[in-house]
C-alpha positions in Angstrom: -4.8 98.7 25.6 -7.3 97.9 22.8 -8.4 101.6 22.8 -4.8 102.5 21.9 -4.1 99.7 19.3 -7.3 100.0 17.4 -6.9 103.7 16.4 -3.2 103.1 15.6 -4.1 100.2 13.2 -6.8 102.3 11.6 -4.4 105.2 11.1 -1.6 103.0 9.8 -4.0 101.4 7.3 -5.3 104.8 6.1 -1.8 106.2 5.6 -0.5 103.0 3.9 -3.6 103.1 1.6 -2.9 106.6 0.4 -1.8 106.6 -3.3 -0.8 103.6 -5.3 2.5 102.1 -4.2 4.5 105.2 -3.7 2.4 107.7 -5.7 1.5 109.6 -2.5 3.9 111.4 -0.2 2.0 110.1 2.8 2.6 106.5 1.8 5.7 105.1 3.7 6.5 103.0 0.6 7.2 106.2 -1.3 9.7 107.6 1.2 12.7 105.7 -0.2 14.0 106.1 -3.7 12.5 103.6 -6.1 14.3 101.9 -9.0 12.9 102.8 -12.4 10.3 100.3 -13.6 10.1 99.1 -17.1 7.0 97.5 -18.6 7.4 93.7 -18.8 7.6 92.2 -22.2 6.5 88.8 -23.5 8.8 89.0 -26.5 11.7 86.4 -26.3 15.2 87.5 -25.8 16.6 88.4 -29.3 13.1 88.9 -30.7 11.1 86.8 -33.0 12.2 85.0 -36.1 10.2 86.6 -38.8 8.2 84.6 -41.3 9.1 87.3 -43.9 12.0 85.3 -45.3 12.5 86.6 -48.9 14.0 83.5 -50.3 11.8 81.8 -52.9 10.5 78.2 -52.3 12.5 75.3 -53.7 10.9 74.5 -57.1 9.9 70.9 -56.2 10.0 68.8 -53.1 11.1 65.3 -54.0 11.2 63.5 -50.6 10.9 64.0 -46.9 11.7 61.5 -44.1 12.6 61.2 -40.4 16.0 60.0 -39.3 16.7 58.9 -35.7 18.9 60.9 -33.4 20.1 60.2 -29.9 17.9 63.0 -28.5 15.1 63.2 -31.0 14.7 63.0 -34.8 16.1 64.7 -37.8 13.7 65.9 -40.5 15.4 65.5 -43.8 13.9 67.1 -46.9 15.1 66.8 -50.5 14.2 69.1 -53.3 14.9 69.5 -57.0 15.6 72.6 -59.1 15.7 73.1 -62.9 19.3 74.3 -62.8 22.4 73.9 -60.7 23.7 76.5 -58.3 20.9 76.9 -55.7 22.3 78.0 -52.3 21.4 78.8 -48.7 18.7 76.3 -48.5 16.7 76.1 -45.2 13.5 75.1 -43.6 11.8 78.2 -42.1 8.6 78.4 -40.1 5.6 79.7 -41.9 4.5 81.9 -38.9 6.8 83.9 -36.6 8.5 81.8 -33.9 10.7 82.7 -30.9 14.4 82.2 -31.6 15.5 78.7 -30.9 12.0 77.3 -30.6 9.6 75.7 -33.0 6.0 75.6 -32.0 3.3 73.8 -34.0 0.0 75.5 -34.8 -3.1 74.9 -32.7 -3.8 71.7 -34.6 -0.4 70.2 -33.8 1.0 70.5 -37.3 4.4 72.3 -37.7 4.3 74.2 -40.9 7.6 74.9 -42.7 8.7 76.4 -46.0 11.6 74.8 -47.9 13.5 77.8 -49.4 16.7 78.4 -51.3 18.3 81.2 -53.3 18.6 80.5 -57.1 22.0 81.0 -58.7 23.0 84.6 -59.5 22.9 85.8 -63.1 26.6 85.7 -63.7 27.0 82.2 -62.3 27.9 79.6 -65.0 26.0 76.9 -63.1 22.8 78.8 -64.1 23.1 77.4 -67.6 23.6 73.8 -66.5 20.4 71.7 -66.1 20.2 69.9 -62.8 19.4 66.2 -62.4 17.2 65.5 -59.4 19.0 62.2 -58.7 22.6 63.6 -58.7 21.9 67.2 -57.8 19.4 67.2 -55.0 19.0 70.2 -52.6 19.0 68.6 -49.1 18.3 70.2 -45.7 17.9 68.8 -42.3 16.2 70.1 -39.2 16.9 68.4 -35.8 13.9 68.2 -33.4 14.4 67.1 -29.8 12.0 64.9 -27.9 10.5 68.0 -26.1 9.6 69.6 -29.4 8.4 66.4 -30.8 6.0 65.9 -27.9 3.9 68.8 -29.1 4.0 68.0 -32.8 1.5 65.7 -34.4 2.9 66.1 -37.9 5.0 68.3 -40.2 3.9 70.0 -43.4 6.7 71.3 -45.7 5.8 73.4 -48.6 7.9 74.4 -51.6 7.2 76.6 -54.7 4.9 74.0 -56.4 4.1 71.2 -54.0 4.0 70.3 -50.3 4.7 67.1 -48.3 3.1 66.1 -45.0 4.8 63.7 -42.5 3.2 62.3 -39.4 5.2 62.0 -36.3 
């Protein structure tokens, strides 16, 4: 019986080893139609948020603080501009990030830019000087406990200054 099984196993191993997973016509894995394979991608679904945001930095950061939330903290940053009418203010990551995620750098610091668009040329608010007390530019960024666990601190930079907060 062993004389019959041993050559059969050797022959099956030789035939199965022909080619690379279906490249050979002798390989039984290549006898059935195979679905097309696509190269795996490590890019997140929807792509990366680019760090190439063209909005200029807010002229001056006035204050930054943490506010408690039920499921984490809210990073609140206030800025000041020389004139009224700034719009579309946001905190954007300095380096590209997957959509919906904020990852700190290797040192545990989350680096953000405070950006906003200045008023357009034909906007009458462009001629009105802004008062930092009554006309602040305020943005908030919620961070949940999972994100906060990896963050040691946050550094927010504007056009002329930056603010660092520890967690």
